[in-house]
Structure formats: C-alpha cells, structure tokens
C-alpha positions as CSV (number, residue, x, y, z in Angstrom):
1,X,232.4,54.7,48.6
2,X,229.1,56.1,49.8
3,X,228.9,58.5,52.7
4,X,228.2,57.0,56.1
5,X,224.7,57.6,57.4
6,X,224.6,59.2,60.9
7,X,222.2,57.4,63.2
8,X,219.9,59.2,65.7
9,X,222.5,58.7,68.4
10,X,225.4,60.3,66.4
11,X,227.1,57.0,65.4
12,X,227.3,55.5,62.0
13,X,226.2,51.9,62.9
14,X,224.2,49.9,65.3
15,X,226.4,46.8,65.3
16,X,226.6,46.3,69.1
17,X,222.9,47.0,69.7
18,X,221.8,44.3,67.2
19,X,224.5,41.8,68.4
20,X,223.5,42.2,72.0
21,X,219.8,41.8,71.1
22,X,220.4,38.7,69.1
23,X,222.4,37.0,71.8
24,X,220.1,37.8,74.7
25,X,216.9,37.3,72.8
26,X,218.3,34.2,71.2
27,X,219.1,32.6,74.5
28,X,215.6,33.4,75.9
29,X,213.8,32.2,72.8
30,X,215.8,29.0,72.6
31,X,215.0,28.1,76.1
32,X,211.3,29.0,75.6
33,X,211.1,26.7,72.5
34,X,212.9,24.0,74.4
35,X,210.2,24.2,77.2
36,X,207.6,23.2,74.6
37,X,209.7,20.7,72.7
38,X,210.8,18.7,75.7
39,X,207.4,17.7,76.9
40,X,206.1,17.2,73.4
41,X,208.8,14.7,72.4
42,X,209.2,12.9,75.7
43,X,207.1,9.7,76.1
44,X,203.5,10.5,76.9
45,X,202.9,10.8,80.6
46,X,206.6,10.5,81.5
47,X,206.8,13.8,83.4
48,X,204.3,13.7,86.3
49,X,202.7,16.5,88.2
50,X,205.5,18.3,90.1
51,X,205.7,20.6,93.1
52,X,209.1,21.8,94.2
53,X,210.8,24.8,95.6
54,X,212.2,27.8,93.8
55,X,216.0,28.2,93.8
56,X,216.5,24.6,94.9
57,X,217.2,21.3,93.1
58,X,214.2,19.0,93.8
59,X,213.9,16.5,90.9
60,X,217.5,15.7,89.8
61,X,217.3,12.1,91.0
62,X,214.5,9.7,92.1
63,X,215.6,10.2,95.8
64,X,215.7,14.0,95.5
65,X,213.6,16.2,97.8
66,X,210.7,16.7,95.3
67,X,210.0,13.0,95.1
68,X,209.4,12.6,98.8
69,X,206.1,12.7,100.8
70,X,205.6,16.2,102.1
71,X,201.8,16.1,102.6
72,X,199.1,17.2,100.2
73,X,198.3,20.3,102.3
74,X,201.9,21.5,102.5
75,X,202.8,25.0,101.4
76,X,205.7,23.6,99.6
77,X,205.8,20.2,97.9
78,X,203.3,17.4,98.0
79,X,203.1,13.6,98.1
80,X,204.8,12.8,94.8
81,X,203.5,9.3,94.8
82,X,200.0,10.7,94.5
83,X,200.9,12.7,91.4
84,X,202.2,10.2,88.9
85,X,205.3,8.9,90.7
86,X,208.9,10.0,90.9
87,X,210.8,12.0,88.3
88,X,214.5,12.4,87.5
89,X,215.6,14.9,84.9
90,X,219.1,13.5,85.1
91,X,217.9,10.5,83.1
92,X,216.8,12.6,80.1
93,X,218.9,13.4,77.1
94,X,221.2,16.5,77.6
95,X,218.9,19.0,75.9
96,X,215.7,18.0,77.8
97,X,217.7,17.5,81.0
98,X,218.8,21.1,80.7
99,X,215.3,22.3,80.1
100,X,213.9,20.5,83.2
101,X,217.1,21.1,85.3
102,X,217.1,24.8,84.7
103,X,213.4,24.9,85.5
104,X,214.0,22.8,88.6
105,X,216.6,25.2,90.0
106,X,214.7,28.5,89.1
107,X,211.0,27.6,89.3
108,X,208.7,26.1,91.9
109,X,207.2,24.0,89.2
110,X,203.8,23.7,90.9
111,X,201.6,21.6,88.7
112,X,198.5,23.6,89.2
113,X,200.3,26.7,88.0
114,X,201.8,25.0,85.0
115,X,200.7,23.7,81.6
116,X,201.0,20.2,80.1
117,X,201.8,19.0,76.6
118,X,201.5,15.3,75.7
119,X,200.5,14.6,79.3
120,X,203.9,16.0,80.4
121,X,204.2,19.0,82.6
122,X,206.3,21.9,81.2
123,X,209.7,22.6,82.8
124,X,208.5,26.0,84.2
125,X,205.3,27.5,85.3
126,X,203.0,29.7,83.3
127,X,204.4,32.9,84.7
128,X,208.0,31.9,83.8
129,X,206.8,31.0,80.3
130,X,205.5,34.6,80.1
131,X,208.8,36.0,81.4
132,X,210.8,34.2,78.7
133,X,208.3,35.1,76.0
134,X,208.3,38.8,77.2
135,X,212.1,38.9,77.4
136,X,212.3,37.7,73.8
137,X,209.9,40.4,72.7
138,X,211.8,43.0,74.7
139,X,215.1,42.1,73.0
140,X,213.3,42.1,69.6
141,X,211.9,45.6,70.4
142,X,215.4,46.8,71.2
143,X,216.9,45.1,68.1
144,X,214.8,47.3,65.8
145,X,214.7,50.5,67.8
146,X,217.5,50.7,70.3
147,X,220.6,53.0,70.1
148,X,223.7,53.3,72.2
149,X,223.5,56.8,73.8
150,X,226.4,56.5,76.2
151,X,224.4,55.9,79.4
152,X,222.0,53.0,80.2
153,X,219.2,55.5,80.9
154,X,219.5,57.3,77.5
155,X,220.0,54.0,75.7
156,X,216.9,52.6,77.3
157,X,214.8,55.6,76.2
158,X,216.2,55.5,72.7
159,X,213.7,53.0,71.6
160,X,211.0,55.7,71.9
161,X,210.5,58.3,69.2
162,X,212.6,61.4,70.0
163,X,209.5,63.7,69.6
164,X,207.8,61.8,72.5
165,X,210.8,62.1,74.9
166,X,211.6,65.8,74.3
167,X,209.8,66.9,77.4
168,X,211.7,64.3,79.5
169,X,215.0,65.8,78.4
170,X,213.9,69.4,78.7
171,X,212.8,68.8,82.3
172,X,215.5,66.2,83.1
173,X,213.0,63.5,84.0
174,X,214.8,60.7,82.2
175,X,215.6,58.5,85.2
176,X,212.1,58.9,86.5
177,X,210.7,57.8,83.2
178,X,213.0,54.7,83.1
179,X,212.0,53.7,86.6
180,X,208.3,54.3,85.8
181,X,208.4,52.2,82.7
182,X,210.2,49.3,84.5
183,X,207.7,49.7,87.3
184,X,204.8,49.3,84.9
185,X,206.2,46.1,83.8
186,X,207.1,44.6,87.2
187,X,204.4,45.8,89.5
188,X,201.5,43.8,88.0
189,X,203.5,40.6,88.4
190,X,204.5,41.6,91.9
191,X,201.0,42.3,92.9
192,X,199.6,39.1,91.4
193,X,202.4,37.0,93.0
194,X,202.5,38.5,96.4
195,X,198.7,38.5,96.7
196,X,198.8,34.8,96.3
197,X,201.5,34.5,98.9
198,X,200.0,36.7,101.5
199,X,196.2,36.2,101.0
200,X,193.8,33.5,100.0
201,X,193.7,34.9,96.4
202,X,194.6,32.5,93.7
203,X,195.5,33.8,90.2
204,X,195.0,31.9,87.0
205,X,197.5,30.8,84.3
206,X,196.4,33.3,81.6
207,X,196.9,36.1,84.1
208,X,200.2,34.7,85.2
209,X,201.3,34.5,81.5
210,X,200.4,38.1,80.9
211,X,202.0,39.6,84.0
212,X,205.1,37.5,83.4
213,X,205.3,38.7,79.8
214,X,205.0,42.4,80.9
215,X,207.9,41.9,83.3
216,X,209.9,40.0,80.7
217,X,209.5,42.8,78.1
218,X,211.0,45.5,80.4
219,X,213.6,43.0,81.5
220,X,214.8,42.2,77.9
221,X,214.6,45.9,77.0
222,X,216.6,46.9,80.1
223,X,219.4,44.3,79.7
224,X,219.8,45.0,76.0
225,X,220.2,48.7,77.0
226,X,222.7,47.9,79.8
227,X,224.9,45.8,77.5
228,X,224.6,48.2,74.6
229,X,225.4,51.4,76.4
230,X,229.1,52.0,75.7
231,X,230.8,55.4,76.1
232,X,233.9,54.2,74.4
233,X,232.1,54.2,71.0
234,X,232.2,58.0,71.2
235,X,235.2,60.4,71.3
236,X,233.5,62.5,74.0
237,X,230.0,63.2,75.4
238,X,229.3,66.0,72.9
239,X,229.1,63.5,70.1
240,X,226.0,61.9,71.5
241,X,222.8,63.1,69.8
242,X,219.9,63.4,72.2
243,X,216.3,64.7,71.9
244,X,215.6,68.4,72.4
245,X,219.3,69.1,71.4
246,X,220.3,68.1,75.0
247,X,224.0,67.3,75.7
248,X,225.6,64.9,78.1
249,X,227.8,66.5,80.8
250,X,230.4,64.5,82.6
251,X,232.2,65.5,85.8
C-alpha cells in the first residue's frame, strides 16, 4: 500500500471537509435552482405580485394575511386585489409549495424587489437569491480549499494560502482577521438594507444581488468551517500543522 499523504493541517484526508461542503452547498444550491424552476414551470401568470412580511406566513391560503387589503401606501403589505389577485402556495405541488412556503416564511417577497419568470414572481427577493448563490459559492470554495485545523478560527483561515497568513499567526491576529473577513461580506448588505429602512434611499435589484452574494459567500465559508472543525480528529493539539510553525495551546 502507498504511503498516506499528509495534508497541510497534519491529517491524511479531508473527508469531513468535503462531506460538510457537499451537504450545506447542496441544500443551498437545490433551493436556489428550485426558486427558478417553480415560476418557470407553473402556469403563466399564476403567481401574482406579492408583498408580505419577513418571518411570517402570509400566503399559505387565500384568506391569509398577504391576500388582504392593507393599503397601497403601507410600509408592509399592499392591496393584493390590485396586484393580480390572491395566491396560495398550499395549492401547489409539494416541491413548488416548499419553494414558495420557505420564501413566504423567511422573505418579505416585495414584488418590486423581486424578479419574475414566466410572469410569475420568484419565491424570494433578489437579495435572498444572492444570499443562496453566495452561500453555494462559499461552500464550493471551502470544498476545494478548506482544512480542519481544530478550531473554527483556524479552519476558516485554512482556505487561504499559508504564506499569506503567516503574519496573522506570528502576531496572533487570527480572530481579528476572521471577524474582518466576515465583516467585509456582511457590512455592504447591512448598509444597503438599513439605508432603505431608515432613509428615502431605494436600492436596485442588481445591487441587492451583489450584496446578498457577498454575505452568502462568507456565510457558506463560515458554516462549512464551523461544522468541519473537529478536535477529535487529532490525538492532541501538537498534531495540528499551522502557518509559521505555530502550535495550538489548550488550557
């Protein structure tokens, strides 16, 4: 039998890292594809313009909250009768019902912040499309480059070339670097979203897609790191290979 190849983290395989990436990325990618398939294959014009509430069920049945008359100038909701009539995702087949039901619960589904296919509004808004797309990319990124390095922090940074992170290890700035990278992904979406909420500023769908994708990338990257970081894969901290010949120390 051939000699096992030692990976950059000190282990001989990346089985858990690739498995976690496949599962998380697969879930996000599957839902993303379903968001496009559902409106494309439903009868033309069967999903009207929606406007609901985030973290609430608004369009499960024809008498649900979203199908009511809430005023065209309302901050939340609108007069559904003026936007194509009522909608009930419970009447769809199970796959498409899941797509629109999940979107209903988690997204505001405002029609002017969403796209249409086949004259049917997508289950989630443009920003959420970006989040799922970015999350898939983040998982794919970790799939090819991520390594279990005992802690979430070191596992997160493992996707970067070791020569680029030596200074972080020599100066013990690893946690700051992780927070900074996550911030770079989340802050643009936060600024764009809260600016709409607190001022008269109105973003546009391409920008919502881009800011959502940036947040999704760091989200997928982080969650893959969190589920892949496993100390029990090592006998002790000294087995973990880190940049700059650093060593983990446990109390």
